[in-house]
N, C-alpha and C positions, 0 to 999 in steps of 0.2 A: 525171283532172284533173292539171293542172300543179302542181308543187310548188316552193316555195322552202325549201331546207334550210340552216339556219344552225348553225354551231358557234361560239358566242360564247366569246371568250378574254379573258384578263387579269382585272382586278378586277371587283367587282360592278357598279359604275356603268357601266363600259365594256360589260359584258355586257347590262345593262338597256337601254342606249342602242342597241346593235346589234339586240336583239330588237325594240324599239319601231320602229326604222327598217324592219326586215324585215316587221313586222306591217303597217305602213302600205303598203309596197310590195306585199305579197301581197294586201292588200285592193284596192288600185288595179288590180292585174293580174288579179284573180280567181283567185288561186292558193291552194293549201293551204299553210299555214305549218307547218314541222317544225323543232323546236329540239332539238339534241343538246348538253346541258349536261354538261360533263366537269369535275368538281371538280379543282382543282390547288392549289398552295401559296398563291397569293394569293386564291383563292376556294374554300376547302376544303369548304364545305357543298353539298349537292345542291340542285337547282332547287326541289324541293318545300319547302325551308326559306326560299326567297326569293320564289318566285312562287306565285300562288294554286293551290289544288288543281284547280280547274276548268281553268285555263290549262294546267297540266301534263298533265292527263288528255286534253285535246284536242290538244296540240301536241308533247309530249315523245317523243323517240325515243332509242334507245340507239346507241352507236357501231356495234354489230353490225347494227342495222337500216339505218343510213346506208350501211355497206359493202354490205349485201345489195341495197338499193334503188338505189344510185348507183354502186357500184364504187369509192367513195372509201374508203381504208383509212388509219388513223392512221399506219401504217408508210410511207405514200407522201406524208405531209404533215409540216409542221413540228410538228404535235401530238405527234409521237413523241419530240421532243427534250425 
């Protein structure tokens, strides 16, 4: 199955908006949605504190899973900064 992988950035509302948009797009395209939530200074808590447990169980992936499944690594993106 095709996948949409999103790594939401910035504050909580920006992340929620990005996830909602990706969810609509994945449904329209018939793709699996994968969300890699990486806490940072402006959004320091994990996805499990912001999103429902069911959503996290169905859609959450780690940065390592993103790297293994897609070849995208934090070192090769602006996420490393």
